[in-house]
C-alpha positions as CSV (number, residue, x, y, z in Angstrom):
1,M,-101.4,-35.3,-47.3
2,A,-102.1,-31.8,-48.5
3,P,-101.8,-29.2,-45.6
4,T,-105.3,-27.8,-44.6
5,P,-105.8,-24.3,-45.8
6,P,-106.2,-21.8,-43.4
7,P,-110.0,-20.6,-42.6
8,G,-111.3,-17.4,-44.8
9,P,-112.6,-14.4,-43.0
10,A,-115.9,-15.0,-41.1
11,R,-117.0,-11.4,-41.9
12,D,-120.4,-11.1,-43.9
13,V,-121.7,-14.5,-43.8
14,R,-124.8,-13.6,-43.7
15,P,-126.7,-12.1,-46.3
16,P,-126.9,-8.0,-45.7
17,G,-129.9,-6.7,-44.2
18,R,-131.4,-10.4,-42.7
19,I,-132.6,-8.9,-39.2
20,P,-134.9,-11.5,-37.2
21,V,-138.3,-10.7,-37.2
22,G,-138.9,-11.4,-33.8
23,L,-136.1,-8.8,-32.9
24,L,-137.6,-6.2,-34.7
25,A,-141.2,-6.8,-33.1
26,G,-139.7,-6.8,-29.7
27,F,-137.5,-3.4,-30.2
28,A,-140.8,-1.6,-31.4
29,A,-142.7,-2.8,-29.3
30,F,-139.8,-1.3,-26.8
31,C,-140.0,1.9,-28.3
32,L,-143.9,2.2,-28.4
33,I,-144.1,1.6,-24.5
34,A,-141.1,4.3,-23.9
35,L,-143.2,6.6,-25.8
36,I,-146.4,6.1,-23.9
37,A,-144.3,5.9,-20.6
38,V,-143.1,9.3,-21.4
39,A,-146.3,10.5,-22.3
40,I,-147.8,9.6,-18.8
41,S,-145.0,9.8,-16.5
42,V,-143.7,13.5,-18.3
43,H,-146.6,14.9,-19.5
44,G,-149.2,14.2,-17.2
45,G,-151.6,12.7,-20.0
46,P,-152.0,12.6,-23.3
47,E,-153.1,15.8,-24.3
48,P,-149.9,17.5,-24.0
49,T,-148.2,14.9,-25.8
50,A,-150.4,15.6,-29.0
51,S,-149.6,19.1,-29.7
52,G,-145.9,18.3,-29.0
53,L,-145.7,15.2,-31.1
54,A,-146.8,16.9,-34.2
55,L,-144.3,19.8,-33.7
56,A,-141.9,17.1,-33.3
57,I,-143.0,15.2,-36.0
58,L,-143.1,18.5,-38.4
59,P,-139.4,18.5,-39.1
60,V,-138.4,15.0,-39.5
61,P,-139.8,14.2,-43.2
62,L,-137.7,17.2,-44.5
63,V,-134.4,15.8,-43.0
64,M,-134.7,11.9,-43.7
65,A,-135.6,13.2,-47.4
66,G,-132.1,14.9,-47.5
67,V,-130.3,12.0,-45.5
68,L,-131.9,9.3,-48.1
69,Y,-131.9,11.5,-50.8
70,L,-127.4,11.4,-49.6
71,D,-128.0,7.5,-49.9
72,R,-129.5,7.1,-53.3
73,L,-126.5,6.1,-55.2
74,E,-126.5,2.5,-53.3
75,P,-129.7,2.6,-50.8
76,E,-129.5,1.0,-47.4
77,P,-132.5,-1.6,-46.7
78,P,-135.4,0.3,-45.5
79,V,-135.8,-2.0,-42.5
80,L,-132.2,-1.7,-41.0
81,L,-132.9,2.5,-41.5
82,A,-136.2,1.7,-39.8
83,V,-134.6,0.2,-36.9
84,T,-132.0,2.7,-35.7
85,F,-133.9,5.8,-36.3
86,S,-136.4,3.6,-33.9
87,A,-133.3,3.1,-31.4
88,G,-132.7,6.5,-31.3
89,A,-135.6,7.5,-30.4
90,G,-135.9,4.6,-27.8
91,A,-132.9,5.9,-26.3
92,A,-133.8,9.6,-26.4
93,A,-137.0,8.5,-24.4
94,L,-135.1,5.8,-21.9
95,I,-132.9,8.3,-20.7
96,G,-135.6,11.3,-20.3
97,L,-137.7,8.4,-18.4
98,I,-134.5,7.4,-16.2
99,G,-133.7,11.7,-15.9
100,H,-137.6,12.2,-14.7
101,A,-137.8,9.1,-12.3
102,F,-134.7,9.8,-10.3
103,G,-135.3,13.8,-10.9
104,N,-131.9,13.6,-11.3
105,S,-130.6,16.3,-14.4
106,I,-126.9,14.5,-14.9
107,L,-129.0,11.8,-16.4
108,T,-131.0,14.0,-18.3
109,T,-129.7,15.3,-21.3
110,P,-129.7,19.1,-21.6
111,E,-132.3,19.4,-24.6
112,L,-134.8,16.7,-22.5
113,G,-134.8,18.9,-19.8
114,P,-137.9,20.4,-18.0
115,Q,-137.4,24.1,-19.0
116,A,-137.8,24.0,-22.9
117,G,-134.8,22.6,-23.5
118,Q,-132.8,25.3,-21.4
119,L,-131.7,22.8,-18.4
120,T,-128.0,23.6,-19.1
121,T,-126.4,25.8,-16.7
122,S,-122.8,25.0,-16.2
123,L,-120.4,23.9,-19.0
124,G,-120.2,20.9,-16.7
125,N,-124.0,20.1,-17.3
126,A,-123.6,20.5,-20.8
127,L,-120.6,18.2,-21.0
128,V,-122.4,15.9,-19.0
129,G,-125.6,15.2,-20.9
130,A,-123.7,15.4,-24.5
131,L,-121.4,12.7,-23.2
132,V,-124.4,10.3,-22.0
133,A,-126.4,11.2,-25.4
134,E,-123.5,10.7,-27.7
135,S,-122.1,7.5,-25.9
136,V,-125.6,5.6,-26.1
137,K,-126.0,7.3,-29.9
138,G,-122.5,5.7,-30.4
139,A,-123.0,2.4,-28.9
140,I,-126.3,2.0,-30.9
141,L,-123.8,2.9,-34.2
142,L,-121.4,0.3,-32.7
143,G,-124.1,-2.5,-32.9
144,V,-124.5,-1.6,-36.6
145,L,-120.9,-2.1,-37.2
146,R,-120.7,-6.0,-34.9
147,Y,-124.0,-7.4,-36.5
148,Q,-124.8,-5.5,-39.9
149,R,-121.0,-5.1,-40.9
150,A,-121.8,-6.1,-44.6
151,E,-124.0,-3.1,-45.3
152,L,-121.5,-0.7,-44.1
153,D,-119.4,-0.1,-47.3
154,G,-117.5,3.3,-46.2
155,V,-118.2,6.7,-44.5
156,G,-121.4,7.4,-46.7
157,D,-123.1,4.6,-45.0
158,G,-122.1,5.3,-41.5
159,V,-123.1,8.6,-41.9
160,V,-126.5,7.9,-42.8
161,Y,-127.3,5.4,-40.2
162,A,-125.9,8.2,-37.8
163,A,-128.1,10.5,-39.1
164,M,-131.2,8.2,-38.8
165,I,-130.1,7.4,-35.4
166,G,-130.1,11.0,-34.4
167,L,-133.2,12.0,-36.1
168,G,-135.1,10.0,-34.3
169,F,-133.4,11.0,-30.9
170,A,-134.1,14.6,-31.8
171,L,-137.9,14.0,-32.2
172,V,-138.2,12.7,-28.9
173,S,-135.9,15.5,-27.0
174,N,-137.9,17.9,-29.1
175,L,-141.0,16.0,-27.8
176,F,-139.8,16.4,-24.3
177,A,-139.3,20.3,-24.4
178,Y,-142.3,21.1,-26.2
179,G,-144.5,19.1,-23.5
180,Q,-142.3,20.8,-21.1
181,A,-142.9,24.6,-23.1
182,E,-146.6,24.1,-23.4
183,R,-147.1,24.6,-19.4
184,S,-145.8,28.1,-19.6
185,G,-148.4,28.5,-22.4
186,L,-148.5,29.4,-26.3
187,S,-146.3,31.9,-26.6
188,A,-143.1,29.8,-24.9
189,L,-144.6,26.7,-27.2
190,I,-144.4,28.7,-30.5
191,S,-140.7,30.3,-29.0
192,A,-139.6,26.9,-28.1
193,F,-140.5,25.3,-32.0
194,F,-138.8,28.0,-33.5
195,Q,-135.4,27.8,-31.2
196,R,-135.8,23.9,-31.9
197,G,-137.4,22.5,-34.3
198,L,-135.9,24.5,-36.9
199,L,-132.2,23.2,-36.3
200,T,-132.5,20.6,-33.3
201,P,-133.4,18.2,-36.2
202,L,-130.2,18.8,-38.2
203,W,-127.8,19.5,-35.3
204,D,-128.4,15.8,-33.7
205,P,-128.2,14.1,-37.1
206,L,-124.6,15.7,-37.4
207,F,-123.4,15.4,-33.9
208,T,-123.8,11.4,-34.4
209,A,-122.5,11.8,-38.1
210,M,-119.2,12.4,-36.5
211,I,-119.2,8.9,-35.2
212,G,-121.1,7.4,-38.0
213,I,-117.7,8.8,-40.0
214,G,-115.2,6.6,-37.6
215,V,-117.8,3.3,-38.0
216,G,-117.9,3.9,-41.3
217,Y,-114.1,4.1,-42.2
218,A,-113.5,1.5,-39.3
219,A,-116.0,-1.4,-41.0
220,T,-113.4,-1.0,-44.1
221,A,-110.0,-0.7,-42.2
222,S,-108.0,-2.2,-40.0
223,R,-108.8,-3.0,-36.4
224,R,-106.7,-0.4,-35.3
225,R,-106.9,2.3,-37.3
226,G,-110.7,1.8,-37.1
227,A,-110.7,1.8,-33.6
228,W,-109.4,5.5,-33.4
229,A,-111.3,6.7,-36.1
230,I,-114.2,5.8,-33.8
231,V,-113.0,7.6,-30.7
232,A,-112.2,10.2,-32.5
233,G,-115.5,10.9,-34.1
234,W,-116.9,10.6,-30.8
235,V,-114.7,13.2,-29.3
236,A,-116.1,15.5,-32.3
237,A,-119.6,15.0,-31.7
238,V,-119.2,15.5,-27.9
239,V,-117.4,18.3,-28.2
240,L,-120.0,19.9,-30.5
241,H,-122.9,18.8,-28.6
242,T,-121.3,20.0,-25.5
243,A,-120.7,23.6,-27.5
244,W,-124.2,23.7,-28.8
245,D,-125.9,22.6,-25.5
246,D,-123.3,25.2,-23.6
247,S,-124.3,28.3,-26.3
248,V,-127.7,28.5,-24.7
249,R,-126.1,29.8,-21.2
250,R,-123.6,32.2,-22.8
251,G,-126.2,34.5,-24.8
252,A,-127.3,35.1,-28.6
253,G,-123.4,36.2,-29.4
254,W,-121.7,32.7,-28.7
255,E,-125.0,30.8,-30.2
256,T,-124.3,32.9,-33.2
257,V,-120.6,31.5,-33.0
258,V,-121.4,28.1,-32.4
259,Y,-124.3,27.6,-35.4
260,L,-121.7,29.1,-37.8
261,I,-119.5,26.4,-36.9
262,L,-121.7,23.9,-36.7
263,L,-122.8,24.8,-40.9
264,V,-119.1,24.6,-41.3
265,F,-119.3,21.3,-40.2
266,L,-122.0,20.4,-41.8
267,G,-120.6,21.6,-45.4
268,L,-117.8,19.2,-44.5
269,L,-120.2,16.4,-44.0
270,L,-121.7,16.9,-47.3
271,V,-117.9,17.3,-49.2
272,V,-117.3,13.8,-47.4
273,M,-120.4,12.6,-48.5
274,R,-119.7,13.5,-51.8
275,L,-116.2,12.0,-51.9
276,D,-117.1,8.2,-51.0
277,R,-119.9,8.7,-53.5
278,R,-117.2,9.2,-56.1
279,R,-115.0,6.8,-54.4
280,I,-117.6,4.1,-55.2
281,V,-118.3,5.2,-58.7
282,G,-114.6,4.4,-59.2
283,L,-115.3,1.1,-57.9
284,I,-117.6,0.8,-60.7
285,G,-115.6,1.7,-63.5
286,T,-111.9,-0.6,-61.8
287,A,-114.3,-4.1,-61.0
288,L,-116.7,-4.6,-63.7
289,P,-115.1,-4.2,-66.9
290,Q,-114.5,-8.4,-66.6
291,Y,-118.6,-8.4,-66.5
292,Q,-119.0,-7.2,-69.9
293,Q,-121.6,-9.4,-71.7
294,P,-123.5,-7.9,-75.0
295,D,-127.0,-8.6,-73.1
296,T,-125.8,-7.4,-69.7
297,M,-123.7,-5.1,-69.8
298,T,-121.3,-3.0,-73.0
299,P,-118.7,-0.6,-72.5
300,D,-121.1,2.1,-73.3
301,D,-123.3,1.1,-70.4
302,L,-120.2,0.7,-68.6
303,R,-119.3,4.4,-68.6
304,M,-123.0,5.6,-68.2
305,L,-123.0,3.5,-64.5
306,G,-119.4,5.4,-63.6
307,D,-121.0,8.3,-64.0
308,M,-123.7,10.4,-61.8
309,H,-125.0,12.7,-64.2
310,E,-125.4,10.0,-67.3
311,R,-127.2,7.6,-64.3
312,R,-129.9,10.0,-63.7
313,L,-130.1,10.9,-67.7
314,A,-130.4,7.0,-68.5
315,R,-133.2,7.1,-66.0
316,Q,-134.8,9.6,-67.5
317,W,-134.7,7.9,-70.5
318,A,-136.2,4.9,-69.3
319,R,-139.2,7.0,-67.5
320,L,-139.4,8.7,-71.1
321,H,-139.9,6.0,-73.4
322,C,-140.8,3.4,-70.7
323,G,-142.9,5.1,-68.1
324,L,-142.6,4.5,-64.2
325,S,-142.3,0.7,-64.4
326,G,-139.1,1.4,-67.0
327,H,-137.4,4.5,-64.5
328,Q,-138.2,1.8,-61.7
329,T,-136.2,-1.1,-64.1
330,M,-133.6,1.1,-64.5
331,A,-133.0,2.6,-60.9
332,D,-133.0,-1.6,-60.4
333,Y,-130.1,-2.1,-63.2
334,Q,-127.9,0.7,-62.1
335,L,-128.5,-0.5,-58.2
336,A,-127.5,-3.9,-59.3
337,A,-124.2,-3.2,-60.8
338,T,-123.3,-0.8,-57.8
339,E,-123.7,-3.6,-55.2
340,L,-121.8,-6.1,-57.4
341,A,-119.1,-2.8,-57.6
342,L,-119.0,-3.1,-53.9
343,S,-119.0,-7.0,-53.6
344,C,-115.9,-6.6,-55.6
345,Y,-114.5,-4.3,-53.6
346,R,-115.3,-6.6,-50.3
347,S,-114.3,-9.7,-51.6
348,E,-110.8,-8.0,-52.8
349,Q,-110.4,-6.4,-49.1
350,G,-111.0,-9.8,-47.3
351,Y,-114.1,-8.5,-46.0
352,M,-116.4,-11.5,-47.6
353,V,-115.9,-14.8,-48.2
354,A,-115.4,-16.6,-51.5
355,E,-119.0,-18.4,-51.1
356,A,-120.7,-14.9,-50.4
357,F,-119.2,-13.2,-52.9
358,S,-120.1,-16.3,-55.6
359,A,-123.7,-15.9,-54.2
360,S,-123.5,-12.3,-55.1
361,L,-121.9,-12.4,-57.8
362,V,-125.0,-14.6,-59.4
363,V,-127.7,-12.7,-57.7
364,R,-126.4,-9.3,-59.3
365,L,-125.2,-10.4,-62.6
366,R,-128.8,-12.4,-62.9
367,A,-130.9,-8.8,-61.6
368,M,-128.6,-6.6,-64.4
369,E,-129.4,-9.1,-67.2
370,Q,-133.4,-9.6,-66.4
371,A,-133.5,-5.5,-66.1
372,A,-131.6,-4.9,-69.4
373,A,-134.2,-7.9,-71.0
374,T,-137.6,-6.3,-69.8
375,L,-136.0,-2.9,-71.0
376,R,-135.1,-4.3,-74.3
377,G,-138.4,-5.7,-74.7
378,Q,-140.6,-2.8,-74.3
379,R,-142.9,-2.1,-77.1
380,P,-142.8,0.1,-78.8
381,R,-138.9,-0.3,-79.0
382,P,-137.7,3.2,-77.5
383,P,-135.1,5.0,-79.2
384,H,-131.2,4.4,-79.3
385,P,-129.6,5.8,-75.3
386,S,-127.8,9.1,-75.6
387,W,-125.2,7.0,-73.3
388,A,-124.3,5.4,-76.6
389,P,-124.4,7.6,-79.5
390,Y,-122.5,4.9,-82.0
391,G,-122.4,1.9,-80.3
392,P,-124.7,-1.0,-78.7
393,S,-126.2,-1.0,-75.4
394,A,-127.6,-3.8,-73.8
395,L,-130.5,-2.0,-72.3
396,A,-132.0,-1.0,-76.2
397,A,-132.9,-3.3,-78.8
398,T,-132.4,-0.6,-81.2
399,R,-129.6,-0.3,-83.7
400,P,-127.0,2.2,-82.9
401,P,-126.8,5.2,-85.6
402,A,-124.0,5.2,-88.0
403,P,-121.2,7.6,-87.0
404,P,-121.3,10.9,-89.3
405,T,-118.7,10.8,-91.8
406,Q,-116.2,13.3,-92.7
407,P,-116.7,15.2,-95.9
408,S,-113.9,14.5,-98.1
409,R,-111.7,17.2,-99.5
410,R,-112.7,17.0,-102.9
411,S,-116.7,17.7,-102.2
412,T,-115.6,20.8,-100.4
413,G,-114.3,22.6,-103.3
414,Y,-111.2,23.5,-102.2
415,Q,-107.4,21.7,-101.8
416,A,-105.9,22.3,-98.5
417,D,-103.0,22.3,-97.8
418,E,-101.1,19.1,-96.5
419,D,-100.7,18.3,-93.0
420,P,-96.8,17.0,-93.0
421,G,-98.2,14.8,-90.3
422,D,-100.1,12.9,-92.1
423,D,-98.8,10.2,-93.9
C-alpha cells in the first residue's frame, strides 16, 4: 500500500473576499449604535454632532482617494475595505465611550479628549493613549491576517488595510474633538479644524501603516519572521503616535520637528509601496510566460502587462478606440493577469492549496480570454496597439504592420566601407 501523502497547506482554501453577510450586517449595526451613542452621550445632542461630523468627513474622501490610487495595481475587495474602515471608526467610538463613561483619560486617547484634541498633559499620558489606540488598530489588522490572509499579497496590501483602519479611526477622533471645540465657540472650532483636519486624517493612517507593513510581510514570510515584523511595526506606530501627541505639550518648535519626522516616514512609506508594486510586476514577467496563447496573451501583451507605463497606455488605447466599456475591459484583463501572477506566487510559496490554485488558474485565464475576445470583437476594429508594433496581440484583430526595411546600399548611391565584422 502506498503511503498516504502528507496534507497540503490549509491556508487560503476559502475564496478571497468571501465574508458572511450576517457578520457585515452585525458589524455595521454595531458601528451605527456606537456613533449614535457618541452623539448623545458626549456631545449632548445631534446639533453639535452635525457640524463636527461635516468637518470630520471633509478630508476623508481626499485621503481615501490617495489610498485607493496606491492600490490600483491589484485592488482589494471593496467590501473588505469598507469593513476595515468601519472597524477603525467603531474602535475609536468604543474607546471614546469607555473614557467618557468612566471619566478616565487613561482609556481615552489624547486625540479623543475633551479639549479639542489637547488632553495630553504629560509624556505618560501620550504614551498610554498611543498604546491603547495602536493596539486596538493592530488587533483589527491581525484579524485581517487571520481570516483574510489570501488578500494580503505583501506589504502594500497591509499598508492599504492599515490606512483604511487609521482613516476610520481619525474620522471619529476628529468628531470628538470638533464637538468639544464647538462648545468654546466658532473660533475654537475653526482652530481645531486647521490643527487637526488637515493632518490628522493623514497621520493616523501613517501610524497604523507601520503595523500594516509588518502584517503584510508576515503574510508572505515564516511565522517567526512575521511575528518580529508585526512587533517592530507596532513599536514604530506607538513611538510615532506618542511623539505626535506629546508635541502639543512641548510647543510649536517641537511640533515642527515631529511633523518633519512624520513627513519623512510618509515618504519612506511611499517608497515601500512603489517597491512592492515593482515586485508584483516582476512576478508577472516570471510567472505568466508559460500561459501565453494566441487568443489570450502574446509575448508583446506579456511585456505590456509587466510595465506600469505600458499598462496605462493600453487602457488609454482601449478608451480612445473602444469607449469607456473598452477601458473597463482592458482594466479587467490587466487585473486578471495580475491576480494570476499572484496566485502562481502563492502556490510556489505554499500559501495556496493545489485545488484553490487550479480553480484560480481557470477563472483568471477565462477572464483574460473573454476580455481579449471582447476587445477583438469591437466594431469598427481599433488600430493595432502600440505595445505590439510588429507582432500579434491577443487584444487586437488587426494584423501588425510590417517592420521597416533597411535601405540597400545600392539604393543610397554610394558604397560604404565594409565592416570587417560582417561576413
